[in-house]
N, C-alpha and C positions, 0 to 999 in steps of 0.2 A: 733780503732782510729789511724790515722797517726799523727806523730809529724810534725812540720812545715818542717823540713829538709827532712824527709821521703816523705812527700807530694810533695815537690818540685822535689825530685828524681823520684818519680812516674810519675809526669807530664812530666819531661824531657824524660823518657823512652817511655812514651806513644806517645809524639810528634815525637820522633825518629822512632818509629814503624810506625806511620802514614806517615812520609816522605818516609820511606823505601817502604811501601806498595804502596804509590802513584807513587814512582819511578818505581817500578816493573810493575805497571799497564801501565805506559807510555812506558816502554820497550816492553811490550807485544803488545800494540797497534801499536807501530812502526814496530815491527816484522811482524804483520799481514798486515800492509799497504804496506810494501816493500817486493819485491821478488828479491832474488839474481839470476841473469841470468848467472853468472860465479861462479862455485863452489870452485874456488881457488886452485883446484888440477889438473884439466884436461880441455880439450876442448870439453867435452861432451855437446851436444846441439848446437855445432857450426860447420860450414863448411867453407872451403876455396873456393873462387871464383875469377876468373880473372887471375892474373899472378901467379908467382911461388915464391914469397917471403915466408919466413918461420915464423912460430909462435910456441912458446913453453911456458910452464908454470913452474914457480918455485917460491916458497915462496909466493903464493897468487898473483903473478903478471904474466900477459900475456906479452910476449916480441915478437914484430914483427921485423924482420931483412930484410933489403933490399937485393935484388939479381939483378945483372946486366942483362941487355937485356931482361927484362920481363915487361909487362904492370902493371898498378895499380893492387894491390892484396887486397882482402877483406876477413876478417874473419867474417862470418855472422851468425846470430842466425838462427837456423832451424825453430823457431817459428816466426810467423808474428804478428806485433803489429799495432793497429790503434791509439786509444787515449791512451796517457801514460805520465808519468813524469819519466825522466831518469836522474840518477846522476852517475858520475864516475870521477876518477882521471887519469891523464896521465903525463908522463915525456918524453919529446921529445928532440932529438939531435938538437942543434941550426941550423944545416944545412939542416934539413929535413922538408918537407911539409907533412901533413897528414890530417885526418879528421874522424869524426864519422858519418857514414851513418844512416839515419833514414827514415822510410817509403820508403825503397828502394826495387828494384826488379831486377830479372834477368829472361828474357823470351827468348826462342829460336827465336821467330820472331823478337825480337828487337836487331838489330846489333849483331846477333849470340850469344846472351846471355849476352851482356855487362851489367854490374851492372850500374844502373841508379836510381837517386832519390836525395832527399835532403841530403846535407852533411853539418854538423856543422864543420867549418874549424878549423884546427890546423895549425897556421902560425907563426913560431918563427922568421920570417924575419923582416927587418926594416919596411915593410908595416904594420905589426901588425894587421892583420884582424882575429885573433883567436876568434872563437865563432860567426863569421859572417856566413851567410847561402849561400851555393853554390849549384847549381843543377847539380850533377855529370851526365855526359853522355847525358845532354839535353840542358838546357838553360843557363848554367854557373851561374854567380853571380846574386843573388836575393836580398841579404841584406849585404852591405859592412859596414865597420866601420870607414871610413875616417871622418865621422861627429860625432863620439863617442869617443873622446880622452880618457875619463875615462876608457872605456872598453879596449882600446888599451894598456893603461898603466897598466891594471890589470894583464896582462900576466907576469908570472915569469920565466925568462930564467934560464935553468939548474935546475929547481925545479919542484916539483909536482904541477900541476894545477888542479883545480876542475871545472867541468862543470855541470850545471843543464839545462835540456832541457824539455820544456813543449810542447807537441803536442796534441792539443785538437780541434777537429773539423777542421776548415780551418785555425787555428791559431798556429803558432810556435813561442815560445819565448825562448831565451837563456840567460844564466848568466855565467860569468867567474870569479871564485873566489869571488862569491857573488855580482859581479857588473853586472847590466843589460847590455846586449850586442846587441841583435837583437830582432825585433818584426815584424813578417811576416804574412800576410794574403794571402793565396794561395790555390786554389781549386784543383790543378792538381792530387795529389795522397793522398788517405785516409789511406792506410795501406801498410805495407811491413816489411822487416826484418831490424834489426839493424846490423851495420857492423863496423869493426875497420880496417881502411885503412893503408896499407904500400904503399907509393907512388912509382911510377916508378922512376928510376934514369937515368940521361943522361950520367954521367961519371962513368966509371968502378971503379975508385978509391973510390967511395962512397958506394960500396958494403960492407955490414956488418954494416951499420948505423942502429941504433935501436930506437924504440919507445916502451914505456911500458904503460900498463893500469892496474888499480886495482880498488877495491871497486865499482864494477859495479852492480847497483841495479835499479829496475824498479817498478813503481806503475801503476796499470791499473784500479783500482776501487776507487769510491768515490773521484774522482779527484778534483771536485769543492771545497772540503773541504781543499785541500792542495795546491791550486794554489797560486802563488805569484804575487803581483802587479808590474807593471813596468811603469816608467815615459816616456818610449820611444813612439814616434809617429809611428804607424804601417806603414809598407810598404805594399801597396796593389797592387797585380799584375793583377787582373782581368781587362781586356780591357786597359792595360797599357803596355808600352814597358819596357822590362828588360834593365838593364845597357848594356849588351852585344848587344842586338838588336839595341838600340839607337846608339851605336858606329858604328855598321855595316850598318846603313842607312835604317833600317826598319821603316815603317810608319804605324800608325793605319789607317785601312780602315774604321773602325767604332768606334766611341768614347765611345760606351756603354751607352749613355744617350739620344742622339738626332738622327734625321734622316739626319743630315748634311752629304753631300757628296753622297747622294743616291736619286734616283727618281724612279717612276714607269717606267717600260720598254716602255710602250705606253702612258706615261703621261709626263707632264713637271714638276710635283711635286711628292712628295711621296704619295702613296695611302692613302685614308682617312680611309679605313678599310682593314681587311684581314691580317694585320701585327700588332704586339704589341711589346712594349719594357717594360720589367719587370725584376727587379733584375739583371740588366746588361746583359740580354739575349734578342736577337732579334728573334722573333718567327713568322713564318707563320702559320695561324690558319687552323683548320680542316673545310672543307666545302663539304665533301662527295667524295673527290678524283678526282674532275674535274680539268683539266689542265688550269691554269691561268684564273679561272672563278670568283674569289672573288677579292682580292686586286690586283692580278696579280704579275708577276715577278718584281723584283727591280734590278736596275743596278747602277753602279758607274757613277758619273758625268765625271770622268776622263777616258781616254783610256790608255792602257798599251801595250808595245811592248814586250821586254824581261823582265821577272819578276820571282820572287818567291812569292807565295801566301800560307799562312797557316791560318787555323782557326780550331775551335772545333765545332762539331755538335752533336746534340742529337735527335734521332728519336723516334717516337711512334710506336706501333704495326701496321704493314702493311703499313708503310709510304713510300712515294715516293717523291723525290725532286732532286735537283742537283745544282752543281756549274758550271756555264758556263764561258768560257773565249774566247777572240777574238770575242766578240759579236758586231754585228751591228744591232741596233734596227730598222734601216730602211729596212732591208731585208724582214721581215715579219710583216706587219701591220694588217694582218687579224687575225682570231681566233687562239688560241693556244699560245705557248711560243715563245719568241724571239729566233733567230737562233745563235748558237755558239757551239764550242767544249764543251762537258759536262763531268765533273767528276760526275758520277752517285751516288746518295744517295738513298739507298733502303733497305727495310727489306727483305733480300733475302729469308728468310724462309717462309714468309707469302704473299709476293706480286707476282702476276702472271708474272710480267715483268721479273723476274729472269730467266724464261725459254724461253723468247722471244728474238727477235733481229735478225739482218741479219746474225749474227754468234752466235752460241749457247753460252749463258752465257755473251754476250756482253752488257747486261743491268743490270748486277749485281753490287753490291756496289763497288765503286772505279774504275769501268771500264770506258773506254772512250766510252760513251754511243753509243750503236748500232754498234760499230766499233771494239774495241779491249777488250777482256775479261781480267779482273784483275786476278792476281794469286789466284787460288782457295784455297790455303793454307793460305790466309790472316787471320790476327787476328782481330776479331771484338768484341767490348765490348757489354754487354747485353743491351737490350732495356731499355731506361731511363738513361743510362750512357753516358758519353761524349766520342766521338772518335775524333781523330785528322787527318785532311786532309792537305796534302801539295802538291802543284803543282809547278813544275819548268819548265820554257820554256826559253831556251837560244839558239840562232842561229838555231831555228827550231828543236832542240832536246828537247823533252818533257818527263817529268817523273810524274807519279802519286804515291804518298805515302799514306799509311794508318797506323796510330798508330806506326810510326817510321819504317815501313817496305815498301820498294819499291815494288809496285805490278804490274807496267807496265811501259814501255818506248816505244817511237816511234819517227820517224822523220817526223815532220810536213812538208808538201809539197813534201815529197819523193814519189817515184813511188809506193811503197807498200801502203802507206797511200792513195794516189789518187785512187788506185784500190779498196781499201776498201770502200771509199766514193761512187764510181760509182756503187757499189753493195748494197748500203744501202738506207734508206729512205731519205737521204740527197742529193741524186743524182740530184734532181730537183732544188736545190739551187745553183746558179752560184757562183763559187769561194769559196765554203764552206770550212771553216777551213784554208784558205790560206791568210787571211787578215794580213797585216803587223802589225796592232795594233787594239785593240778593248776594249770593256768594260768588267768588271766582273759582273756576274749576279747570284743572288740567286733566285731559282725557287719556284713559287707557283704551286704545283701540287695537291692542295686540301687536304693535310694531314699536321698535326702539326709536324713541325721540328724546332728546335731552334739552334741558332748560337751565338758564342761569341769569343772574342780574334781574331778578323779578322785583319790580318796584311799583308802588302805587301812590297816588296823591288824591285825596278827597277834595272836591270842588264845592 
């Protein structure tokens, strides 16, 4: 039998043991949920890309130091990450700009290996956009903080700051010192490395400026159980102009929801069938591979002279389609497609057209159809994944780009171009490819191909 005092002491000990046990369980769960991607002692598992800034480790801290006359430098994880929650601390010099790369990549075909991808900004300047989202090496600013003064004020100058980054599916959310900062919905990149940036410097006297990182940890499993809510209204980029695009005069060529601005190439309205709009994607449907036999080609209502055009496209197995420019729908009112210069869209591996053409290979993906072959070393994403097409025409100098890589260029109306036309299937069409302006066309070639983020800028 216990006395009252002994009984109370026993209960207190038991309660203390329960609290201790519960606390231990919590620590174990936390340890299992989080993974340290920096061991605190070395740069094992990390690599340097880009410039020649230096990184070293001491007392559990990574220190990056600027070097004059070198581009942006990145210390990147060797491991790639898709969905994750990332937390870390940093201490930055007030004169320095930096950032945390997430879902970023470096490919030989893309600007000679330039690091590109989402960057969670570190900005100690008066602008105070720390924890905003920038697209390094691609589209620039995606989510800025001028409308979020609480997050701007959360940054602590000359002190350690803490970031939390949630990247799950197409959604990226950020927090600075516990304050919600940015909420972005963007589909461009699903996975990549994590990187610590040391920004390039313009003035040699800034060499030796430092930024430090510590407590870097990541979670990649059971993320739904650990996500945090945010009151921020998300910024959606699909079929929208980014901040930089709007400033530079880009316009949406398709709004992502309606057929406004487009009509059938041989109609006065948009086709009643053969094309569908679903989930922000404009798709021409499968009908057996016949050219312009279902809904038919579609063209812009407007005509364009000098321009930049960019869009994303996704093909199905064996698919054939195209993006035509300087189109005049009056030239061919008979069977088949309307006439214009064509950026070819093709499944090179499975479609017979890849081996045809007036010049071998001139009907492959991103080629100037039937005239000029695209670089055979081009990078192409897998069937069912999105590719990016870019066409620039300025003063008759034309470029085709695929996934950030220039794959061909030519002089429209030049002697070499005219000779190629004379030797091709287009020889029968008067003034082919030499119109001063024309429409943009998306081709119906009887195979399912989808388009989104269709944008144009007049030059």
